[in-house]
C-alpha positions, 0 to 999 in steps of 0.5 A: 710451465714457461719453461716448458713452454721455451723448451718445447719452442726451441725443439720446433725450431731446431726440427725446423732447421733440418728443412732448410737450407744452410747459410754462412750467417747467424740469423736473429729470428727476432729481428726482419731488418738490418742497417743499410750500408748507405749513410743515413738511409733506414733499416732494410727488409732482411728474410730469414729462414723461419716459420709462422709464429702459430706453427710453433706455439700449436706444437705446445699443449698449452697453446694447442688448447686455444686452437681446440677452444675455437675447434670446439665452437666450429662443431657447435656452430655446425650442429647450430646450422644443421638444427636451423636448417632442419627446422626452417627448411627440411634440408640439411646445407651446413653453409652451402647456401650462403658459400653457392650464394658468395662465389656464385658466377665463379668462372667468371671471377677466375676469367677476370683474373687470368687476364690481371695475371697476364697483364703483370707478364706483359709488364716484365717484356715492357720493362726488359724493351725499356732497358735495353733500348735505353743503353744506346742512347747517349748517358743524360742525354735529351733522348734517355731522359724523353725514353725514360720519362714517356716510360714512366707515364706508360707504367702510371698509366698501366696502373691507373688501367689496371685499376679501372679495367677490371673493376668495370668487368667485375660490375658488369658481370655482377660478381657476388661479394666473394668473387669481388673479394677476390678479384679486389684482393688479388688486383691490389696485390698485384698492383703492389706487386708490380710496383715492388718489382719496378721500384727495386730493379729500376733504380740498378740503371739510373742514379737513384737511391736504391732498396735492393742490395743486387748490383745494378749490372744484374738484370732480373730474370723471368724466373725471378719475376714470376717467382716473386708474382707468386711468393708470398711476399710483397717485397722484391728480390732477385732470390729468396731463402727456399727450403729444400723439399715440398712437406705436401702433407703440411699443404694439403694440412693448411689447405684443408684449414682454409676450407674449413675455416670459411665454413667457420666463417660461414656458421657465424653469418649464419648462425649469428648476424644473418638472423639478426639483420635480415628483418632490417627494412621490412618492419620498424625497430626502434632505437633499441634494437640497434642498441642490443643488437650494435653490442651482441655483434661485438662477439661476430666481430671480434671473431671475424677479425681473428678468423680472417687472420687465421684464414688468409695470414696463416693457412693460405700463406703457409700453403703456398709459402710451403708449396713454393718453398718460401723459407720466410714464414713470417707473415704476421707476429704477436697482434694479440699481445699488442698494447698500443695500436702502434704495435698492432698495424705493424704486426697484424699484417707483416706482408703489407707492412713491409711494403708499405715500409719498403715502398712508401714509408722508406720513398718519403723519408728519404726522397720526398719529405727527408728525415720528416717521420710524422709525415712519412708515417701519415700518408702511409697510414692514409694510403692504408686506409684507402685501400681498405675501404676501397676493398670494402666499397666494392666488394659491398656494392655500396659507400658507407665508409665506416672503416675509414671514419674509424681509420681517421678518428681513432685508429690513427690518433691511436697509431701515433701513441707509441708508448705503452700507455693503455693495456692489452685489455684496452687492445682487445676491448677496442677491437672488439667494438670497433669490429662489431661497430663496422660489422653491425652498420655494414650489415644494416646497411647490406639488407637495407639495400635489398629491403628499401627503397632506394632514393630517386637520384642515382649519386644520392643513392650511391653516397647516403646509406639508404638505411639512414631513411629506411624506417622514416620509409616504414612509418610514412 
């Protein structure tokens, strides 16, 4: 069986090559970093010609069976949702009501996104003005330094305002949760793209260490910048490996799967989560209710964890990669085989990991705290934890840092363990328990915000979960 698997992977890779431009270098698909030509520097990100891992694995019948298993659960949840709709309301909605509520005010969401996107175009114009005018000053003169620091301050201010204004617009419009997630995730993506562009290109005109291997004399064209803004990567290059043509059937298949996966998440919510927790705040619930349902929610939590990874990093990214002819499709690695959290965090989301490695870890390690791996890794981990909690807090419209607490108290200590002292079973068990705990506590607080009375003090109500006092209010 293993011989069959290896042979089919080799055949799949060989077939995929015909869609890609040939290069004069031999690429090892097992590695995406190469040695820097600078002494003492860390390795650089290298873009290779490759499919997403599941794209190749699904060509193997043994692995395809796992995909079929998820399709069976999708069908069963679909039938269960129909039965519940008929019994409860006499109408068949099959998740459309939840989707309609989650994506209400979608035109307003697109309106906010459009302004965010247009502002990133202005960044290129401002950057071009900075590079053009600074060449007219004497090298390393006071005026040139003043010009550089002034524009650096403007860029930092732009990033801060880019965080503030979309949040104010989102809260002012009272967008629902799905639209909020779109605004927040796109906001973070654009901030990371802007930083990557400036950090990669600015050193071509300065004396600082560069993360780009392009000659300093080459100023990026707007077409390079525009492609980077929409390409499924957060690491800037003037040019990327491209495929020869767009396979529109691949695009359509991935977009269809993207839509079906959203319904899959909806069915899980309507069948396994909402009916259990919607009663919170309407009646007194004993401790055994909490213990029993938090344990049950582990199933929903791990299903959401796997499904969201497939939704964002496989279907959505592969659809965009195919439309933009982006050849490097390694958006994730085999995170499901992780035996340590150090391995899991490096393989779960390769896109964000590459950005953190290139623009945070390397700068910390090579410039801020030279050769201190521990402090550099700690900085990366805390930035990641804060951004995750930022998205969850503003998406749900309440502060309940369950995810951040688990990141710090469990995830970070386990992240420091690099040797295989655990097992894959341990990883799946802790991921299930952790995601179930986050999912259940956040859902309880979500319904507490709907059914329980707020605290008289606005700021206390903002930062103290209502679910902590809701049961006492029902008793009294």
